C-alpha positions as CSV (number, residue, x, y, z in Angstrom):
1,M,-54.2,33.7,-45.9
2,Q,-55.2,31.2,-43.2
3,F,-52.9,28.7,-41.5
4,A,-53.9,25.2,-42.8
5,S,-55.4,23.2,-39.9
6,H,-53.9,20.0,-41.0
7,L,-50.4,21.4,-40.4
8,S,-51.1,21.4,-36.7
9,V,-50.6,17.7,-36.6
10,D,-47.6,17.7,-39.1
11,Y,-45.1,17.0,-36.3
12,R,-41.4,17.4,-36.8
13,P,-39.0,16.9,-33.9
14,R,-38.4,19.5,-31.2
15,L,-35.7,19.3,-28.6
16,L,-38.2,20.2,-25.8
17,E,-40.0,16.8,-26.2
18,T,-37.2,15.1,-24.2
19,E,-37.6,17.6,-21.4
20,V,-41.4,17.0,-21.2
21,D,-40.9,13.3,-21.1
22,R,-38.4,13.7,-18.3
23,Y,-40.7,15.7,-16.1
24,L,-43.7,13.5,-16.6
25,Q,-41.5,10.5,-15.6
26,M,-40.8,12.5,-12.4
27,D,-44.6,12.6,-11.7
28,K,-44.7,16.4,-12.4
29,S,-47.0,18.3,-14.6
30,V,-45.7,20.6,-17.3
31,V,-46.6,24.1,-18.5
32,I,-45.2,24.9,-22.0
33,V,-45.2,28.6,-22.8
34,G,-43.8,30.6,-25.7
35,P,-44.7,33.0,-28.5
36,R,-47.8,32.4,-30.6
37,Q,-47.2,30.0,-33.6
38,S,-44.0,28.6,-32.1
39,G,-45.4,25.0,-32.4
40,K,-47.0,24.4,-29.0
41,T,-50.2,23.0,-30.3
42,T,-48.4,20.7,-32.7
43,L,-46.1,19.4,-29.9
44,L,-49.1,18.8,-27.6
45,K,-51.0,16.8,-30.3
46,H,-47.9,14.7,-31.0
47,L,-47.5,14.0,-27.3
48,H,-51.2,13.1,-27.0
49,R,-50.9,10.6,-29.9
50,K,-47.7,9.2,-28.4
51,M,-48.8,8.9,-24.7
52,G,-52.6,8.7,-24.8
53,G,-54.8,10.5,-22.2
54,S,-57.3,13.3,-22.9
55,F,-56.9,16.4,-25.1
56,V,-58.8,19.6,-24.3
57,N,-58.7,22.8,-26.4
58,A,-59.5,25.6,-23.9
59,E,-60.9,27.8,-26.6
60,E,-63.9,25.5,-27.1
61,P,-67.2,26.0,-25.3
62,G,-67.4,24.1,-22.0
63,A,-63.7,23.5,-21.8
64,R,-63.4,24.7,-18.1
65,E,-66.2,22.4,-17.0
66,M,-64.7,19.5,-18.9
67,L,-61.4,20.1,-17.1
68,L,-63.0,20.3,-13.7
69,S,-64.7,16.9,-14.3
70,K,-61.3,15.1,-14.6
71,R,-60.3,13.0,-11.6
72,S,-57.2,11.0,-12.9
73,G,-55.1,10.2,-15.8
74,L,-53.0,12.3,-18.3
75,L,-54.4,15.4,-19.7
76,F,-53.2,17.8,-22.5
77,V,-54.6,21.3,-22.4
78,D,-54.1,23.6,-25.3
79,E,-54.5,27.4,-25.1
80,A,-54.7,27.3,-21.3
81,Q,-54.6,31.0,-21.0
82,R,-58.3,31.0,-22.2
83,I,-59.4,29.3,-19.0
84,R,-60.8,31.5,-16.3
85,D,-58.7,31.2,-13.1
86,A,-56.3,28.9,-15.1
87,G,-53.8,28.6,-12.3
88,R,-56.3,27.5,-9.7
89,V,-57.9,25.0,-12.1
90,L,-54.6,23.4,-13.1
91,K,-53.5,23.3,-9.4
92,L,-56.8,21.5,-8.5
93,L,-56.3,19.0,-11.3
94,H,-52.7,18.2,-10.2
95,D,-53.7,17.8,-6.6
96,R,-56.4,15.4,-7.6
97,G,-53.8,13.2,-9.3
98,V,-54.3,14.4,-12.9
99,R,-51.0,14.9,-14.6
100,F,-51.2,17.6,-17.3
101,V,-49.2,19.1,-20.0
102,A,-50.7,22.6,-20.6
103,S,-49.7,25.1,-23.3
104,G,-50.2,28.8,-23.4
105,S,-49.1,31.8,-25.4
106,G,-47.0,34.5,-23.9
107,S,-50.0,36.1,-22.3
108,F,-50.5,33.0,-20.2
109,D,-47.1,33.5,-18.7
110,V,-48.0,37.0,-17.7
111,K,-51.3,36.1,-16.2
112,V,-50.5,32.7,-14.5
113,K,-47.1,32.5,-12.8
114,V,-45.8,28.9,-12.4
115,S,-44.1,30.3,-9.3
116,G,-47.6,31.0,-7.9
117,E,-50.4,28.5,-7.9
118,L,-48.3,25.8,-9.6
119,V,-45.1,26.0,-7.6
120,G,-43.7,22.5,-6.9
121,R,-46.3,21.0,-9.1
122,A,-45.5,21.9,-12.7
123,A,-42.3,22.5,-14.5
124,R,-42.3,25.6,-16.8
125,L,-40.7,25.0,-20.2
126,V,-40.3,27.5,-23.0
127,L,-40.9,26.6,-26.7
128,L,-39.3,29.3,-28.9
129,P,-39.1,29.4,-32.7
130,L,-36.7,26.8,-33.9
131,S,-33.1,27.1,-32.8
132,F,-30.5,26.8,-35.5
133,E,-29.9,23.2,-34.3
134,E,-33.6,22.4,-34.8
135,F,-33.6,24.3,-38.1
136,I,-30.8,22.0,-39.4
137,W,-32.7,19.0,-38.0
138,W,-35.8,20.0,-40.1
139,K,-34.0,21.0,-43.3
140,D,-31.1,18.5,-43.6
141,E,-31.0,15.9,-40.8
142,G,-27.8,14.5,-42.4
143,L,-25.9,17.6,-41.3
144,L,-27.1,17.5,-37.7
145,E,-24.3,15.4,-36.2
146,Q,-21.7,17.4,-38.0
147,Y,-23.1,20.6,-36.6
148,R,-23.2,19.2,-33.1
149,A,-19.7,18.0,-33.3
150,I,-18.2,21.3,-34.4
151,R,-20.4,23.3,-32.0
152,D,-19.3,21.2,-29.1
153,W,-15.7,21.5,-30.1
154,V,-16.0,25.3,-30.2
155,W,-17.1,25.4,-26.6
156,S,-14.8,22.7,-25.3
157,G,-11.7,23.6,-27.3
158,D,-10.3,20.1,-27.0
159,G,-8.0,18.8,-29.7
160,E,-8.3,19.6,-33.3
161,P,-11.7,20.7,-34.9
162,P,-13.6,18.1,-36.9
163,F,-13.4,20.4,-39.9
164,R,-12.7,24.1,-40.6
165,E,-15.2,24.9,-43.4
166,H,-18.7,23.6,-44.2
167,P,-20.6,25.2,-47.1
168,G,-23.8,23.3,-46.3
169,L,-24.1,24.7,-42.8
170,E,-23.3,28.2,-44.0
171,L,-26.1,28.1,-46.6
172,L,-28.6,26.9,-44.0
173,W,-27.5,29.6,-41.5
174,R,-27.9,32.4,-44.2
175,E,-31.5,31.2,-44.7
176,Y,-32.1,31.0,-41.0
177,V,-31.0,34.6,-40.3
178,R,-33.1,35.8,-43.2
179,F,-36.5,34.3,-42.4
180,G,-36.1,33.0,-38.9
181,G,-37.4,29.8,-37.3
182,Y,-41.1,30.0,-36.8
183,P,-42.3,26.5,-37.8
184,E,-44.8,27.6,-40.5
185,V,-42.3,30.0,-42.0
186,V,-39.8,27.2,-42.3
187,K,-42.3,24.7,-43.8
188,R,-43.9,27.0,-46.4
189,E,-43.0,29.3,-49.3
190,E,-45.0,32.4,-48.4
191,K,-42.5,33.3,-45.7
192,E,-43.1,37.1,-45.5
193,E,-46.8,36.8,-45.5
194,I,-46.8,34.2,-42.7
195,L,-44.5,36.4,-40.6
196,L,-47.0,39.3,-41.1
197,L,-49.8,37.0,-39.9
198,I,-47.8,35.9,-36.9
199,L,-47.1,39.5,-35.9
200,D,-50.7,40.6,-36.4
201,N,-52.0,37.7,-34.4
202,Y,-49.6,38.5,-31.6
203,L,-50.6,42.2,-31.5
204,D,-54.3,41.6,-31.8
205,R,-54.8,38.5,-29.6
206,D,-52.0,38.6,-27.1
207,V,-51.1,42.3,-26.7
208,V,-54.5,44.0,-27.2
209,A,-57.1,41.3,-26.4
210,E,-55.4,39.4,-23.6
211,L,-53.0,41.9,-22.1
212,G,-55.2,45.0,-22.5
213,V,-52.7,47.3,-24.2
214,R,-54.8,50.3,-25.4
215,S,-52.7,51.5,-28.3
216,R,-51.6,48.8,-30.8
217,E,-49.9,51.5,-32.9
218,A,-47.8,52.8,-30.0
219,F,-46.8,49.2,-29.0
220,L,-45.8,48.4,-32.6
221,A,-43.9,51.7,-32.9
222,T,-42.0,50.8,-29.8
223,L,-41.1,47.4,-31.1
224,R,-39.8,49.0,-34.3
225,L,-37.6,51.3,-32.4
226,V,-36.2,48.3,-30.5
227,A,-35.4,46.8,-33.8
228,H,-33.6,49.9,-35.0
229,S,-31.5,50.1,-31.9
230,L,-30.6,46.5,-31.8
231,G,-27.1,45.9,-30.5
232,S,-26.9,49.3,-28.7
233,P,-28.0,50.2,-25.2
234,L,-31.6,51.3,-25.5
235,S,-32.6,54.8,-24.1
236,K,-36.1,54.5,-22.8
237,N,-36.2,58.3,-22.5
238,S,-35.4,58.6,-26.2
239,V,-38.1,56.1,-27.1
240,A,-40.7,57.9,-25.0
241,S,-39.7,61.3,-26.5
242,T,-39.8,60.0,-30.1
243,L,-43.2,58.4,-29.7
244,G,-44.8,61.0,-27.4
245,I,-45.6,58.4,-24.7
246,S,-44.5,58.2,-21.1
247,Y,-41.4,56.6,-19.8
248,H,-43.6,54.3,-17.7
249,T,-45.4,53.2,-20.8
250,V,-42.2,52.3,-22.6
251,E,-41.1,50.3,-19.6
252,H,-44.4,48.5,-19.5
253,Y,-44.3,47.7,-23.3
254,L,-40.7,46.4,-23.0
255,S,-41.7,44.2,-20.1
256,L,-44.6,42.7,-22.1
257,M,-42.4,42.1,-25.1
258,K,-40.0,40.2,-22.9
259,E,-42.7,38.2,-21.1
260,T,-44.3,37.2,-24.4
261,F,-41.0,36.0,-25.8
262,V,-40.5,38.5,-28.6
263,I,-37.3,40.1,-27.2
264,F,-34.8,39.5,-24.4
265,D,-32.4,41.9,-22.8
266,V,-28.7,41.8,-22.0
267,R,-27.4,43.7,-18.9
268,P,-24.0,45.4,-18.5
269,Y,-21.2,43.3,-17.0
270,S,-20.5,44.7,-13.5
271,P,-20.3,43.4,-10.0
272,L,-21.9,46.6,-8.7
273,P,-25.7,46.5,-7.9
274,S,-26.0,49.9,-9.6
275,S,-25.4,48.2,-13.0
276,L,-29.0,47.0,-12.8
277,R,-30.1,50.6,-13.5
278,K,-27.9,51.0,-16.5
279,K,-29.1,50.8,-20.1
280,R,-29.8,47.3,-21.4
281,K,-29.4,46.0,-25.0
282,Y,-32.3,44.2,-26.5
283,Y,-32.4,41.3,-29.0
284,F,-35.0,39.3,-30.9
285,Y,-35.7,35.7,-30.4
286,D,-36.5,35.4,-34.1
287,A,-34.6,37.0,-36.9
288,G,-37.7,36.9,-39.2
289,I,-39.6,39.2,-36.9
290,Y,-36.7,41.6,-36.8
291,N,-36.4,41.6,-40.6
292,W,-40.1,42.1,-41.0
293,L,-40.1,45.1,-38.7
294,L,-37.4,46.6,-40.9
295,R,-39.2,45.5,-44.0
296,D,-35.9,44.0,-45.4
297,F,-35.5,40.4,-46.3
298,R,-32.6,40.8,-48.7
299,P,-29.7,38.3,-48.4
300,L,-27.1,39.1,-45.8
301,E,-24.4,40.3,-48.1
302,L,-26.7,43.1,-49.3
303,R,-27.6,44.4,-45.9
304,A,-26.0,47.4,-44.3
305,D,-27.1,46.0,-40.9
306,R,-25.5,42.6,-41.3
307,G,-23.4,43.2,-38.2
308,K,-26.7,43.6,-36.2
309,I,-28.1,40.4,-37.8
310,L,-24.9,38.5,-36.9
311,E,-25.0,39.9,-33.3
312,N,-28.6,39.0,-32.8
313,Y,-28.0,35.4,-33.9
314,V,-25.1,35.1,-31.5
315,A,-27.1,36.6,-28.6
316,R,-29.8,34.1,-28.9
317,A,-27.4,31.2,-29.3
318,L,-25.5,32.2,-26.2
319,K,-28.7,32.8,-24.2
320,E,-30.0,29.3,-25.1
321,R,-26.7,27.7,-24.1
322,F,-25.7,29.7,-21.1
323,G,-28.7,31.6,-19.8
324,E,-27.5,34.9,-18.4
325,I,-25.1,36.8,-20.5
326,Y,-23.7,40.4,-20.3
327,Y,-22.1,43.1,-22.4
328,Y,-19.1,45.2,-21.3
329,R,-18.2,48.8,-22.2
330,K,-15.4,50.9,-21.1
331,N,-13.6,54.0,-22.5
332,G,-15.3,53.7,-25.8
333,G,-14.5,50.0,-26.3
334,E,-16.9,47.1,-26.1
335,V,-17.0,43.4,-25.7
336,D,-20.3,42.3,-27.0
337,F,-21.0,39.3,-24.7
338,V,-19.4,38.1,-21.5
339,G,-20.3,34.8,-19.8
340,R,-18.9,32.9,-16.8
341,D,-16.1,31.3,-18.8
342,F,-15.9,33.4,-22.0
343,A,-15.7,36.8,-23.6
344,L,-17.0,37.1,-27.1
345,E,-16.9,39.8,-29.8
346,V,-19.0,39.9,-33.0
347,K,-17.2,41.4,-35.9
348,T,-17.9,42.2,-39.5
349,K,-14.4,43.7,-39.8
350,K,-11.0,42.3,-38.7
351,R,-10.2,44.7,-36.0
352,R,-11.1,43.6,-32.4
353,S,-11.3,45.4,-29.1
354,R,-8.3,45.6,-26.8
355,L,-10.8,45.0,-24.0
356,L,-11.0,41.3,-25.0
357,H,-7.6,40.7,-23.4
358,R,-8.8,42.1,-20.1
359,F,-11.0,39.0,-19.8
360,T,-8.3,36.5,-20.9
361,E,-6.3,37.8,-18.0
362,E,-9.2,36.7,-15.8
363,G,-9.0,33.2,-17.3
364,K,-11.9,33.5,-19.7
365,R,-11.7,32.1,-23.2
366,A,-11.6,34.8,-25.9
367,I,-13.8,34.2,-29.0
368,V,-14.4,36.3,-32.1
369,V,-17.4,35.5,-34.2
370,Y,-17.1,36.7,-37.8
371,L,-17.9,35.9,-41.4
372,G,-14.7,34.1,-42.1
373,P,-12.9,30.7,-41.7
374,L,-12.3,28.9,-38.4
375,K,-8.9,29.7,-37.0
376,K,-7.0,30.5,-33.8
377,K,-4.7,33.5,-33.6
378,D,-3.0,34.9,-30.5
379,E,-5.0,32.5,-28.2
380,V,-8.2,34.0,-29.7
381,L,-10.6,31.5,-31.4
382,Q,-12.1,33.1,-34.6
383,V,-15.2,31.2,-35.6
384,P,-18.0,31.6,-38.2
385,P,-21.5,32.0,-36.7
386,W,-22.8,28.7,-38.2
387,F,-20.4,26.8,-35.9
388,I,-21.8,28.5,-32.7
């Protein structure tokens, strides 16, 4: 199966568009990075149609020379990681007075650091697979304001909630955690086949061709073990022993997976610098990729790992909203996520950890996310995931 070329201009709204507009108005250039097939080309073509200027696909012959010939105006550069010395070329363009919006897959972010050649010149923005908010926007725009109202209430806690149940949001959420938010997956019916293509393209083009990983099989096997250990601190020694590869190789693979926006990590909550060396938990930016790695797309109620699916969804939602988040473990108990102002547990059963109250004593809000109705009990907000 091939991705239909006409779909690349089938634009549907992305929240990142507002950010791009803002930086261009500030006279800055923009670099948009993210995983392959997250919608970067579609967004660039939409911005080009909206704003004018020139459009260059860096995969086409002569693209580098075409870029170097530019002296002014607005320029859109797709697949910028294909350009030799991309950072220097883009720096030169900006210094000439050319404002550009350049996109690149995860391998671009590894090769060309915005903090290097482009520091002070270009803003670095990340386009991930659809968030649940964007997923609602695409699937049923009429529910968007209702979702935003309840989500904002959950995090503000002011007054009474707009509502306590919403079957429409729940149905959309269950689809979202089953197949994920890659744009082509959301748009089309052959969801599992498209996820396989996305993963194959990532492995072949980013991991092997661009980043020079020698063993596709070992990289994929490591990714599968990350999926199997989701929600638990990952032992790199155990992964290395299981696969017969070195500890250094495992660290390198995990670093590439993070830099190419497939996974992200959560560190233990501790004021001590030594906590940086402790085991981290890893989560997936997209539920569809996690489910494909486990070869299981059954509905949530049939899954033995539904707690992991729920936790993965919450992890991404919190990371998008708050940036840095942590987990806390002590004496066999655990609080799944801790942020500056909150402590949150993810539960498929009613029992919650006594450690949660340790954080309420510090003035943090206590939240339990579970598959049940919205309610508040003993100063703990219990909320279904589709309201997060």
